[in-house]
C-alpha positions in Angstrom: 133.9 130.6 128.9 134.1 131.7 132.7 133.9 135.1 133.7 135.1 136.0 137.5 133.0 139.3 139.6 134.6 141.0 142.6 133.3 144.1 144.0 136.5 146.2 145.7 136.8 149.4 148.3 134.0 151.1 149.4 131.0 149.5 148.7 127.6 151.6 146.6 124.7 151.1 146.4 123.7 149.8 143.3 126.5 147.1 143.4 124.3 143.8 143.8 122.5 145.0 140.6 125.4 145.1 139.1 126.5 141.8 139.8 122.8 140.8 139.3 122.8 142.0 136.0 126.6 140.2 135.3 125.0 136.9 136.3 121.8 137.3 134.5 123.2 138.1 131.0 125.8 135.7 130.8 123.6 132.8 131.1 121.5 134.2 128.8 124.7 133.7 126.7 125.8 130.3 128.6 128.6 132.1 130.6 129.6 130.3 134.0 129.9 133.8 136.2 132.1 133.2 139.9 131.7 135.1 142.4 135.1 136.4 144.2 134.2 137.1 148.1 136.0 140.4 149.4 137.9 141.8 146.3 141.4 141.5 145.6 142.5 139.8 148.7 139.7 136.9 148.4 140.8 136.3 144.9 144.5 136.1 146.2 142.7 133.5 149.5 140.4 131.7 146.8 137.0 132.7 148.0 135.8 131.8 145.3 132.0 130.4 144.4 129.6 130.1 141.3 127.1 131.8 141.1 123.4 131.1 139.2 120.5 133.1 139.0 119.1 131.5 142.2 121.8 133.3 143.5 121.2 136.8 142.7 117.3 136.6 142.8 116.1 139.6 144.0 119.0 141.4 145.5 119.0 144.6 142.9 117.8 146.0 145.9 119.5 145.7 148.7 122.4 148.3 149.3 126.0 147.0 150.3 127.7 144.5 148.3 126.7 140.4 148.9 130.5 139.7 147.5 131.8 141.9 150.5 134.4 144.3 150.1 137.8 144.5 151.3 141.1 146.4 150.8 143.7 144.0 150.0 148.3 145.5 150.5 149.3 141.8 149.6 147.9 142.3 146.0 149.7 145.9 146.0 152.9 144.1 145.3 153.6 142.0 142.1 153.8 138.9 144.0 150.3 139.4 145.1 149.2 140.2 141.6 151.0 137.3 140.5 149.1 134.5 142.7 145.6 136.1 141.9 146.4 135.3 138.5 147.3 131.9 139.3 144.6 131.4 141.5 142.2 132.9 138.6 143.8 129.9 136.3 143.2 127.5 138.6 139.8 127.7 138.5 139.5 128.1 134.6 138.7 131.5 134.8 140.3 133.9 132.3 137.6 136.8 132.3 137.2 139.4 134.7 134.5 141.9 135.8 135.7 144.8 138.2 133.3 147.0 140.1 134.6 149.8 141.8 136.5 152.8 141.7 139.8 154.3 141.1 141.8 152.2 143.1 140.2 149.1 141.8 140.0 149.8 138.2 144.7 150.7 138.8 144.3 147.3 140.2 142.0 145.6 137.3 144.3 147.5 134.6 147.4 145.3 135.9 145.6 142.6 136.1 145.2 142.9 132.0 148.6 144.0 131.7 148.8 140.1 133.3 146.8 138.6 130.2 143.6 138.4 132.4 141.0 140.0 130.7 139.4 142.7 132.6 136.2 145.1 132.5 135.8 147.3 134.8 132.1 148.9 135.8 132.5 152.2 137.8 131.2 151.8 141.2 131.6 154.9 143.8 129.4 157.0 145.3 132.3 159.8 145.2 131.3 159.6 141.3 135.3 161.4 141.4 136.0 159.2 137.7 136.3 162.1 135.1 135.4 159.6 132.4 132.1 159.1 133.2 128.9 161.4 134.0 127.9 159.5 136.5 129.1 156.2 139.0 127.0 153.2 140.3 125.9 154.8 144.0 126.1 158.5 143.1 122.2 158.4 142.6 121.5 156.9 145.8 123.9 158.8 147.8 122.9 162.2 146.4 119.3 161.1 147.8 120.4 160.4 151.1 122.4 164.0 151.1 118.8 165.3 150.5 116.6 163.3 152.5 119.5 164.2 155.2 120.1 168.0 155.2 116.0 167.7 154.6 115.7 166.6 158.7 118.3 169.4 159.3 116.6 172.0 158.0 113.6 171.4 159.6 115.2 171.6 162.8 117.9 174.5 162.0 114.7 176.5 160.8 112.6 176.2 164.1 115.2 177.5 165.7 116.8 179.6 163.4 120.5 178.0 163.3 122.6 177.7 160.8 124.8 174.3 160.3 127.9 173.1 158.7 126.8 170.1 156.9 130.6 167.4 156.2 129.3 164.8 152.9 131.3 162.4 151.5 133.4 163.3 147.9 136.9 162.8 148.9 138.7 164.7 146.5 135.1 165.0 144.5 133.1 167.9 145.4 129.8 166.4 143.3 128.0 165.3 146.4 127.7 168.8 147.7 127.3 170.3 144.1 124.3 168.5 143.1 123.3 168.8 146.6 123.1 172.5 146.3 121.8 172.5 143.2 119.1 170.3 144.7 118.2 173.2 146.9 119.9 171.7 149.7 122.0 174.4 151.0 122.9 178.1 150.8 126.7 177.9 150.7 128.7 175.4 149.0 132.4 174.6 149.3 134.3 171.7 147.5 137.9 171.1 146.1 136.9 172.5 142.3 135.8 175.4 144.0 137.4 175.6 147.8 135.8 179.0 149.7 138.1 180.5 152.5 136.6 180.6 156.3 136.4 184.5 155.7 134.8 184.1 152.2 132.3 181.9 154.0 132.0 184.5 156.8 130.9 187.2 154.2 128.4 184.9 152.3 127.1 183.7 155.2 126.4 187.1 157.3 124.9 188.6 153.9 122.2 185.9 154.4 121.7 186.7 157.5 121.4 190.8 157.4 119.1 189.6 154.9 116.8 187.9 157.2 117.5 184.5 157.0 119.4 182.5 160.0 119.1 178.9 159.3 121.5 178.5 156.6 122.9 175.5 155.6 127.1 175.5 154.4 127.8 172.4 152.6 131.5 170.9 152.5 133.2 168.1 151.1 135.1 165.8 153.5 138.7 166.1 154.4 138.7 170.4 153.1 138.6 171.3 156.8 138.7 170.8 160.6 135.0 171.3 160.9 135.0 172.4 164.2 137.7 175.1 163.5 135.4 176.4 160.8 132.6 176.3 163.3 134.7 178.3 165.8 135.6 180.8 163.4 132.6 181.9 162.3 131.2 181.7 166.3 133.9 183.7 166.6 133.8 186.0 163.6 129.8 186.4 163.5 128.8 186.6 166.9 126.3 183.5 166.3 126.0 180.1 167.3 125.8 177.4 164.4 125.6 173.7 164.5 128.1 171.4 162.8 126.7 167.7 161.3 129.0 164.7 159.6 127.0 162.8 157.4 129.3 159.8 157.2 128.9 156.2 156.2 125.3 156.9 156.3 125.7 158.2 153.1 127.0 154.6 151.6 124.1 152.9 152.9 120.3 151.8 151.9 118.5 150.4 148.7 119.9 151.8 145.5 117.7 154.1 143.8 115.7 153.7 140.3 118.5 154.9 138.3 121.1 153.5 140.2 119.5 149.6 139.6 118.9 150.6 135.8 122.2 152.1 135.2 124.2 149.2 137.3 122.4 146.4 135.3 122.8 148.5 131.4 126.8 148.4 132.0 126.5 144.6 133.7 125.0 143.6 130.0 128.0 145.7 128.4 130.2 144.2 130.3 129.5 140.5 128.9 128.8 141.8 125.6 132.8 143.0 125.3 134.0 139.6 127.2 131.9 138.0 125.1 133.6 139.2 121.9 137.4 139.0 123.5 137.6 143.0 124.1 139.1 143.6 128.1 140.9 146.6 129.4 137.9 149.1 129.7 136.0 150.9 131.7 132.4 151.2 131.0 130.5 154.1 131.6 127.7 156.9 131.2 128.2 159.9 128.8 125.8 162.4 126.9 123.1 159.4 128.1 125.2 156.8 126.3 126.9 153.8 127.5 130.5 154.0 126.7 133.6 152.4 126.9 136.9 153.5 127.6 140.6 152.2 127.7 142.0 152.0 131.6 144.7 154.4 130.8 142.5 156.8 129.3 140.0 157.0 131.7 141.8 160.1 133.8 142.4 161.9 130.5 139.0 162.6 129.0 137.5 164.9 132.2 134.0 166.1 132.1 133.9 170.0 132.5 131.8 170.8 136.0 131.6 174.8 134.9 128.1 174.8 133.9 127.0 173.1 136.7 129.3 175.7 139.4 127.9 178.0 137.0 124.3 176.9 137.6 124.5 176.7 141.3 126.2 180.0 141.5 122.8 181.4 140.2 120.7 179.2 142.8 122.3 180.8 145.8 
C-alpha cells in the first residue's frame, strides 16, 4: 500500500507536524509514503519522492511546509485532474492525504470522484472551515497576532494613540475574534459582525471620553480600505490614529504545541481511515474529539460563534 501526501493553498504552521505524523503512522503499519511537492501542480508535474522517518525527523518544530505549496490553474481543469490521476497510477499510489483549506478540499473531492482514495486535513490559519472547531495553524497564528498587538499596545500606551490593526482571515473573523477575547483589543469588526465607520467612531469616542486614548481596533482583512477608515476616524473625532497591517507575518514561525499535537493526531486518523479503505472525508476537531466528515458535508455543519461574540461583547 502506498500513500501520497501534499500541502496545498496557503501555508500554515503545523503542516510539517502533520507530514511527520503521516510518515511515522504509515511506517508503523508498514505503508510507504510519497511526498508530493508544490501541491496539485507538483502532482501533475510528477514531483514525487518517497519519504522515510529520516526525512521527517525534527520537522515538526518548523513553520511552513517542507513539501512547499503552490496554486495550480491547470488542476482546475478536468484535463489537469485526469493527468494528476495518471501520475498517481504511474507511481502506484492509490491513496492521498491533502493538507490545506477549502479550495484544497474541493480539489481533493474531485480526485476522490475520479477513483483516488483521499483524506483531507484542515490546514489554514484563517480557521474558515465550518465543520471543525480548529484548523492546523490557527492557534499559532493567533499567538503571533497576540504578540504583535502586545507590542503595538506598548508604544500606543506610551504615545496615548490608538491603532487600527488588520489581521488575516479572509472571510472569517476568528483571528480577530479570539484576539479580542484574549484581551488584545478594545473594538473589533469582522465579516460576521461588521461595524460601520460611524459605529466604530461611536465606540472609540466613548472609550476616549472615559480616559482611554490608546485603543486598538482589530479588523479582518478585505472588509475596508484601512487608510479610508483611518481618515474617517481622524476627521470625525479630530484625533490622530495609526494603522498596522500584520500581513504574512501571521503565517510564519514555529507551530505551537497545540498545533503540533493536533496535526499529529489527525495524521494518525487519516492513515487509519485509508488503511481501512475509507476515503472522501475531511478530518477535524469538534467537542475535543477527532472527527471525520464527508467532503460534500463540510459546509453543512456550521459551528455557531454566537457564544464567542456574546463573550467578546461583555469583555469589550
